[in-house]
C-alpha positions as CSV (number, residue, x, y, z in Angstrom):
1,X,-23.3,36.2,8.5
2,X,-23.0,34.6,5.1
3,X,-19.6,36.3,4.7
4,X,-18.5,34.9,8.0
5,X,-19.6,31.4,7.0
6,X,-17.7,31.8,3.7
7,X,-14.5,33.0,5.5
8,X,-14.7,30.1,8.0
9,X,-15.0,27.6,5.1
10,X,-12.0,29.1,3.4
11,X,-10.0,29.0,6.6
12,X,-11.0,25.4,7.3
13,X,-9.9,24.5,3.7
14,X,-6.3,25.3,4.7
15,X,-6.2,23.0,7.7
16,X,-5.0,19.5,8.2
17,X,-6.4,18.3,11.6
18,X,-6.1,15.0,13.4
19,X,-7.9,12.9,15.9
20,X,-7.2,9.9,18.2
21,X,-8.2,6.3,17.7
22,X,-9.1,3.9,14.9
23,X,-12.5,5.4,14.4
24,X,-13.3,9.0,13.4
25,X,-15.2,11.0,16.0
26,X,-18.3,12.8,15.0
27,X,-16.6,16.2,15.2
28,X,-13.8,15.1,12.8
29,X,-16.5,14.2,10.2
30,X,-18.6,17.3,10.8
31,X,-15.6,19.6,10.2
32,X,-14.9,17.8,6.9
33,X,-18.4,18.5,5.9
34,X,-17.9,22.1,6.8
35,X,-14.9,22.3,4.5
36,X,-11.9,21.1,6.5
37,X,-9.1,20.2,4.0
38,X,-8.4,16.8,5.7
39,X,-6.8,14.9,8.5
40,X,-3.3,13.5,9.2
41,X,-3.2,9.9,10.4
42,X,-0.7,8.8,13.1
43,X,0.2,5.4,14.5
44,X,-2.7,5.6,17.0
45,X,-5.1,5.7,14.0
46,X,-3.6,2.7,12.2
47,X,-5.1,-0.7,13.0
48,X,-5.5,-3.8,10.8
49,X,-5.5,-3.1,7.0
50,X,-9.3,-3.6,6.7
51,X,-9.9,-1.4,9.7
52,X,-7.7,1.4,8.3
53,X,-9.4,1.2,4.9
54,X,-12.8,1.4,6.7
55,X,-11.6,4.5,8.5
56,X,-10.5,6.3,5.4
57,X,-13.7,5.4,3.7
58,X,-15.6,6.9,6.6
59,X,-13.6,10.1,6.2
60,X,-14.4,10.2,2.5
61,X,-18.1,9.7,3.2
62,X,-18.0,13.1,4.9
63,X,-15.9,14.7,2.1
64,X,-15.1,12.7,-1.1
65,X,-12.0,14.7,-1.9
66,X,-10.6,14.9,1.7
67,X,-6.9,14.9,2.0
68,X,-5.9,12.0,4.2
69,X,-2.2,12.4,5.0
70,X,0.4,10.3,6.8
71,X,4.1,10.3,7.6
72,X,5.1,7.1,5.8
73,X,8.8,7.4,4.9
74,X,9.7,3.8,5.1
75,X,12.7,2.9,7.2
76,X,12.7,4.4,10.6
77,X,9.6,6.6,10.2
78,X,6.6,4.5,9.6
79,X,3.0,4.7,10.6
80,X,1.6,1.8,8.6
81,X,4.3,-0.4,10.2
82,X,4.3,1.2,13.7
83,X,3.7,-2.2,15.4
84,X,6.2,-4.2,13.4
85,X,8.6,-1.8,11.7
86,X,8.5,-0.9,8.0
87,X,8.9,-3.7,5.4
88,X,11.0,-1.3,3.4
89,X,14.4,0.2,4.0
90,X,14.6,3.9,4.4
91,X,16.4,6.6,2.6
92,X,19.9,6.1,4.0
93,X,19.8,2.5,2.8
94,X,18.5,3.5,-0.7
95,X,21.1,6.2,-0.9
96,X,24.0,3.9,-0.2
97,X,22.8,1.5,-2.9
98,X,22.4,4.5,-5.2
99,X,20.1,2.8,-7.7
100,X,17.5,5.3,-8.7
101,X,15.3,2.6,-10.3
102,X,15.3,0.8,-7.0
103,X,14.3,3.9,-5.1
104,X,11.4,4.5,-7.5
105,X,10.3,0.9,-7.1
106,X,10.4,1.0,-3.3
107,X,8.5,4.3,-3.2
108,X,6.0,3.0,-5.7
109,X,5.4,0.1,-3.4
110,X,4.9,2.5,-0.4
111,X,2.5,4.5,-2.6
112,X,0.6,1.3,-3.4
113,X,0.3,0.4,0.2
114,X,-1.0,3.9,1.0
115,X,-3.4,3.8,-2.0
116,X,-4.8,0.4,-0.8
117,X,-5.4,2.0,2.6
118,X,-7.2,5.0,1.1
119,X,-4.4,7.5,1.9
120,X,-3.7,10.1,-0.7
121,X,-1.0,12.5,0.7
122,X,2.3,11.1,2.0
123,X,4.4,13.6,4.0
124,X,7.5,12.2,2.4
125,X,10.2,11.9,1.1
126,X,12.7,13.5,3.4
127,X,15.1,15.2,1.0
128,X,17.3,16.9,3.6
129,X,21.1,16.6,3.0
130,X,22.4,15.1,6.3
131,X,25.6,17.1,6.5
132,X,25.7,17.1,10.3
133,X,26.6,13.6,11.4
134,X,25.1,14.2,14.9
135,X,21.8,15.5,13.5
136,X,19.3,14.3,16.1
137,X,16.2,14.3,13.9
138,X,17.2,13.5,10.3
139,X,20.0,10.9,10.2
140,X,18.9,7.7,8.4
141,X,15.8,9.6,7.1
142,X,18.2,11.2,4.6
143,X,19.4,9.7,1.4
144,X,22.9,10.9,2.3
145,X,25.4,13.7,2.8
146,X,25.9,14.6,-0.9
147,X,23.5,17.1,-2.5
148,X,23.8,15.4,-5.9
149,X,23.0,12.0,-4.5
150,X,20.1,13.3,-2.5
151,X,18.7,15.2,-5.4
152,X,18.8,12.1,-7.7
153,X,16.9,10.0,-5.2
154,X,14.5,12.8,-4.2
155,X,13.3,12.9,-7.8
156,X,13.1,9.1,-8.0
157,X,11.1,8.9,-4.8
158,X,8.6,11.5,-6.0
159,X,8.1,9.6,-9.2
160,X,7.5,6.4,-7.4
161,X,5.0,7.7,-4.9
162,X,3.1,9.7,-7.3
163,X,2.8,6.8,-9.8
164,X,0.2,5.5,-7.4
165,X,-1.7,8.7,-7.4
166,X,-0.5,9.5,-3.9
167,X,0.8,13.1,-3.6
168,X,4.4,13.3,-2.4
169,X,5.6,16.1,-0.1
170,X,9.3,16.8,-0.1
171,X,10.6,18.0,3.3
172,X,11.9,20.0,5.2
173,X,12.4,23.2,3.2
174,X,14.9,24.9,3.0
175,X,16.8,22.0,4.5
176,X,17.0,20.4,8.0
177,X,20.2,18.4,7.4
178,X,22.7,20.8,8.9
179,X,21.0,21.2,12.3
180,X,22.1,19.9,15.7
181,X,18.7,20.4,17.4
182,X,15.3,18.9,17.0
183,X,12.6,21.3,15.9
184,X,10.0,19.3,17.8
185,X,11.7,20.6,20.9
186,X,13.2,23.9,20.0
187,X,14.0,26.3,17.2
188,X,17.2,25.1,15.5
189,X,19.4,27.6,13.7
190,X,21.4,27.0,10.5
191,X,24.2,29.6,10.2
192,X,24.8,29.5,6.5
193,X,24.7,32.1,3.7
194,X,22.2,31.7,0.9
195,X,24.9,30.7,-1.5
196,X,25.7,27.7,0.7
197,X,22.0,26.7,0.8
198,X,21.8,26.9,-2.9
199,X,24.7,24.5,-3.3
200,X,24.2,22.2,-0.3
201,X,20.5,22.1,0.8
202,X,18.3,23.3,-2.0
203,X,19.3,21.1,-5.0
204,X,17.1,18.1,-3.8
205,X,14.1,20.5,-3.6
206,X,14.8,21.7,-7.1
207,X,15.0,18.0,-8.3
208,X,11.7,17.2,-6.5
209,X,10.1,20.2,-8.2
210,X,11.5,19.1,-11.5
211,X,9.9,15.6,-10.9
212,X,6.5,17.2,-10.4
213,X,6.2,17.0,-6.6
214,X,2.7,18.1,-5.5
215,X,3.7,19.5,-2.1
216,X,6.7,20.8,-0.2
217,X,6.9,20.9,3.6
218,X,8.3,23.9,5.5
219,X,10.9,23.5,8.2
220,X,10.6,25.1,11.7
221,X,14.3,26.1,11.5
222,X,15.9,29.5,11.6
223,X,18.2,30.5,8.8
224,X,19.2,34.0,9.6
225,X,20.6,34.7,6.1
226,X,17.1,34.1,4.7
227,X,14.5,34.1,7.5
228,X,16.0,36.5,10.0
229,X,14.8,35.7,13.5
230,X,11.8,33.6,12.4
231,X,11.5,30.0,11.4
232,X,11.3,29.3,7.7
233,X,7.6,28.4,8.2
234,X,6.9,32.1,9.0
235,X,9.2,33.6,6.4
236,X,7.9,35.1,3.2
237,X,11.5,35.3,2.0
238,X,11.8,31.6,2.3
239,X,8.4,30.5,1.1
240,X,7.4,33.2,-1.4
241,X,10.8,34.3,-2.4
242,X,12.9,31.1,-2.6
243,X,10.3,28.3,-3.1
244,X,7.9,30.2,-5.4
245,X,9.9,32.8,-7.3
246,X,13.4,31.4,-7.4
247,X,12.6,27.7,-7.7
248,X,9.3,28.1,-9.5
249,X,7.3,25.8,-7.2
250,X,3.6,26.0,-8.0
251,X,2.2,23.3,-5.8
252,X,1.1,23.3,-2.1
253,X,3.4,24.5,0.6
254,X,2.6,22.4,3.7
255,X,3.7,23.4,7.2
256,X,5.4,20.9,9.5
257,X,3.2,20.3,12.5
258,X,2.4,23.7,14.1
259,X,2.2,22.2,17.6
260,X,6.0,21.6,17.4
261,X,7.9,24.0,19.6
262,X,10.0,25.3,16.7
263,X,6.7,27.0,15.5
264,X,4.3,27.2,18.5
265,X,6.8,28.8,20.9
266,X,8.1,31.2,18.2
267,X,4.5,32.5,17.5
268,X,3.0,32.3,21.0
269,X,0.6,29.4,20.3
270,X,-0.7,27.1,17.5
271,X,-3.4,29.5,16.2
272,X,-1.0,32.5,15.9
273,X,1.5,30.2,14.2
274,X,-1.1,29.2,11.7
275,X,-1.8,32.8,10.9
276,X,1.8,33.7,10.5
277,X,2.5,30.7,8.3
278,X,-0.5,31.5,6.1
279,X,0.6,35.2,5.8
280,X,4.1,34.1,4.8
281,X,2.9,31.9,1.9
282,X,2.0,28.5,3.3
283,X,-1.1,26.9,1.9
284,X,-1.9,23.8,4.0
285,X,-1.4,24.2,7.7
286,X,-0.7,20.9,9.5
287,X,-1.9,21.3,13.1
288,X,-0.2,18.2,14.6
289,X,-1.3,15.1,16.5
290,X,-3.0,16.5,19.5
291,X,-6.1,18.1,18.0
292,X,-9.7,18.5,19.0
293,X,-12.7,20.4,17.7
294,X,-12.0,23.4,19.9
295,X,-8.5,23.8,18.6
296,X,-9.5,23.6,15.0
297,X,-12.3,26.2,15.6
298,X,-9.8,28.4,17.4
299,X,-7.4,28.3,14.5
300,X,-10.1,28.9,11.9
301,X,-11.4,31.8,14.0
302,X,-8.0,33.4,14.3
303,X,-7.5,33.1,10.5
304,X,-10.9,34.7,9.9
305,X,-10.1,37.5,12.4
306,X,-6.7,38.1,10.6
307,X,-8.5,38.5,7.3
308,X,-11.0,40.9,8.7
309,X,-8.3,43.1,10.3
310,X,-6.0,43.0,7.3
311,X,-3.3,40.9,8.8
312,X,-3.9,38.3,6.1
313,X,-5.2,39.5,2.8
314,X,-8.3,37.8,1.6
315,X,-6.5,37.1,-1.7
316,X,-3.8,35.1,0.2
317,X,-6.4,33.0,2.0
318,X,-8.2,32.3,-1.3
319,X,-4.9,31.4,-3.0
320,X,-4.1,28.9,-0.3
321,X,-7.6,27.4,-0.4
322,X,-7.4,27.1,-4.2
323,X,-4.0,25.4,-4.2
324,X,-5.2,22.9,-1.5
325,X,-8.4,22.2,-3.4
326,X,-6.4,21.5,-6.5
327,X,-4.2,19.0,-4.6
328,X,-7.3,17.3,-3.3
329,X,-8.6,16.9,-6.8
330,X,-5.3,15.6,-8.1
331,X,-5.1,13.0,-5.3
332,X,-8.8,12.1,-5.0
333,X,-8.5,8.5,-6.4
334,X,-5.1,6.9,-5.5
335,X,-4.6,3.4,-7.0
336,X,-1.8,0.9,-6.8
337,X,0.2,0.8,-10.1
338,X,2.8,-1.8,-9.1
339,X,2.7,-5.3,-7.9
340,X,2.8,-5.9,-4.1
341,X,6.2,-7.5,-3.8
342,X,6.9,-8.6,-0.2
343,X,10.4,-9.5,-1.0
344,X,11.3,-6.1,-2.4
345,X,12.1,-4.5,0.9
346,X,14.4,-7.2,2.2
347,X,16.1,-7.4,-1.2
348,X,16.7,-3.7,-1.2
349,X,18.0,-3.8,2.4
350,X,20.4,-6.6,1.6
351,X,21.9,-4.5,-1.2
352,X,22.4,-1.7,1.3
353,X,24.0,-3.9,4.0
354,X,27.8,-3.5,4.4
355,X,29.7,-6.3,6.1
356,X,33.3,-5.8,7.3
357,X,35.1,-8.8,8.6
358,X,33.8,-12.4,8.8
359,X,30.4,-13.6,9.9
360,X,30.9,-17.2,9.0
361,X,30.2,-19.9,11.5
362,X,28.4,-17.9,14.2
363,X,26.0,-20.7,15.0
364,X,23.5,-19.5,17.6
365,X,25.1,-16.4,19.1
366,X,23.8,-14.4,22.0
367,X,22.2,-11.3,20.6
368,X,22.6,-8.3,22.8
369,X,20.5,-5.3,21.8
370,X,21.4,-1.9,23.3
371,X,18.3,0.0,24.3
372,X,18.2,3.2,22.3
373,X,16.0,6.3,22.4
374,X,13.8,7.4,19.6
375,X,13.0,10.8,18.0
376,X,9.4,12.2,18.1
377,X,9.3,11.7,14.4
378,X,10.1,8.0,14.7
379,X,8.0,7.2,17.7
380,X,8.2,3.8,19.5
381,X,8.6,1.4,16.6
382,X,10.1,-2.1,17.2
383,X,13.6,-2.5,15.7
384,X,16.5,-4.9,15.8
385,X,17.2,-8.4,14.4
386,X,13.8,-9.9,14.2
387,X,12.5,-12.6,14.0
388,X,14.8,-15.4,15.1
389,X,13.5,-18.6,13.5
390,X,16.3,-20.7,14.9
391,X,15.6,-19.7,18.5
392,X,18.6,-17.4,18.8
393,X,18.6,-16.0,22.4
394,X,18.4,-12.2,22.8
395,X,18.7,-9.8,25.7
396,X,18.2,-6.1,25.9
397,X,20.6,-3.9,27.9
398,X,21.0,-0.3,28.9
399,X,24.6,0.5,27.9
400,X,25.4,2.5,31.0
401,X,24.1,-0.4,33.2
402,X,25.5,-3.3,31.3
403,X,28.4,-5.4,32.6
404,X,30.9,-6.8,30.1
405,X,31.8,-9.6,32.5
406,X,28.2,-10.6,33.0
407,X,27.4,-10.6,29.3
408,X,30.5,-12.7,28.5
409,X,29.5,-15.2,31.2
410,X,25.9,-15.3,29.8
411,X,27.2,-16.0,26.3
412,X,29.5,-18.8,27.4
413,X,31.0,-20.5,24.4
414,X,28.7,-18.6,22.0
415,X,29.9,-15.4,20.2
416,X,28.0,-12.2,20.9
417,X,26.2,-10.1,18.3
418,X,25.9,-6.5,19.7
419,X,23.1,-4.5,18.0
420,X,22.7,-0.8,18.4
421,X,21.7,2.5,16.9
422,X,24.4,5.2,16.8
423,X,26.5,3.4,19.3
424,X,29.4,5.7,18.5
425,X,27.4,8.7,19.9
426,X,27.1,7.2,23.3
427,X,30.2,7.0,25.6
428,X,28.6,4.1,27.4
429,X,27.7,2.4,24.1
430,X,31.2,2.8,22.8
431,X,32.7,1.5,26.1
432,X,30.4,-1.5,26.1
433,X,31.2,-2.4,22.5
434,X,35.0,-1.9,23.0
435,X,35.0,-3.9,26.2
436,X,33.1,-6.8,24.7
437,X,35.3,-6.8,21.6
438,X,38.4,-7.0,23.8
439,X,37.1,-9.8,25.9
440,X,35.1,-12.1,23.6
441,X,34.3,-12.9,19.9
442,X,31.9,-10.1,19.0
443,X,30.1,-8.9,15.9
444,X,28.7,-5.4,15.9
445,X,25.5,-4.4,14.0
446,X,25.1,-0.7,13.6
447,X,21.5,0.2,12.6
448,X,21.7,4.0,12.9
449,X,23.5,6.7,11.0
450,X,27.0,5.3,10.5
451,X,30.4,6.6,11.5
452,X,34.0,5.7,11.0
453,X,34.3,4.3,14.5
454,X,35.1,0.6,14.7
455,X,35.9,-1.1,18.1
456,X,39.3,-2.8,18.1
457,X,39.1,-6.6,18.2
458,X,35.5,-6.9,16.8
459,X,35.2,-10.0,14.6
460,X,32.9,-8.2,12.1
461,X,31.1,-4.9,11.8
462,X,27.7,-4.7,9.9
463,X,26.1,-1.4,8.8
464,X,22.5,-1.6,7.9
465,X,21.8,2.2,7.3
466,X,18.5,1.9,9.1
467,X,16.5,0.0,11.6
468,X,13.4,-1.1,9.7
469,X,12.0,-4.6,9.7
470,X,13.6,-5.1,6.3
471,X,17.0,-3.9,7.6
472,X,16.8,-6.2,10.5
473,X,15.9,-9.2,8.4
474,X,18.7,-8.5,6.0
475,X,21.2,-8.3,8.8
476,X,19.8,-11.4,10.5
477,X,20.1,-13.3,7.2
478,X,23.7,-12.3,6.7
479,X,24.5,-13.6,10.2
480,X,22.7,-16.9,9.5
481,X,20.0,-16.2,12.1
């Protein structure tokens, strides 16, 4: 019985669970006391700053060295700013500015905000090289499409975050930037030889390792040249071979959420996925957002059973537990090291903003925001040109249902500012923009991953490289709103 208890504690020590709400349920605290590595916080857990700090303090009362993780990338993926949008621009904006010192400052500010909230593991930065323009899940989360540029800023971001004692986690190894599918929904495949990965996708991870990154997150993507038919998360060749042996990474390998279909469907369930990831070399198993006590116990039980029957060597479980415990010790006392500068985010977003054409004399235009979907990684976060201190009117439209004539009539003598995300990817969005530009004075604001498309006749075209609150304020300021 004592051996069973010891194995259960080792298994729990490799798991990142989660729970709903702004208060920790009893079972979430009980499991921390039993050895659970920690919890991941999502938007549903994040309330007012004082309430969030109280939540993390409660978690630490159950286990002082608990890992409290969050996806806080800045830009389009934010949990702290899920009600308002992030006060910082994201990676695409920082990449186009290409000032490594600025990237370090922004990530140090993010790290400071997390430290103030009692969070010690940030599942960021995204260091994927976004080589597929139509990538549905990375896009503006990437610093860019150049391996060298992404590598420079990956290292800068790691230095900034970890200056606050918040562990950084570079993701998604070995690179999600060339995919045309979302691993939340299916198992994407990257058909590229290993030499291409070494030149295109892996340099940012090497740079992050060189900067001392504490953790790297695995991708639920299939790279046949490396992983065969499996996702990288289940591939010893990718995790033990590439990350450990070839690139010399000694920190914690964290899985992307095992509830994602790219992992769960491939393994036949979350618990089997956890066992397969652990056996392949992963150390910290991120369960996902929809978690309860029963699921955690089922995963721990399946890991224990795999150790008993030899599917996972005891030494492998002990190694994973040890690495995770070392990370918990490293990040136990995060603390802000930079001043809280509210102007930093907008200033950085202004540097990223690109304006083609003239925006002079717009007055009080009609702002037309095209309703856009969101990825699971982003969630429903407000975006657009906000706020409008001069009372500028705004309407939201669905591109496929919008009428050029009706919008022109609504605008009257006022010019129109059309705001969208990846307008060029939507035939209806393109048609709306092109129709308005041909019929009326129009300024386009593109807040998604940019393209070379420009509607003929548009008075001006603004590219923000992201849709955060900071990006929106920078664009609004440039338009005189």
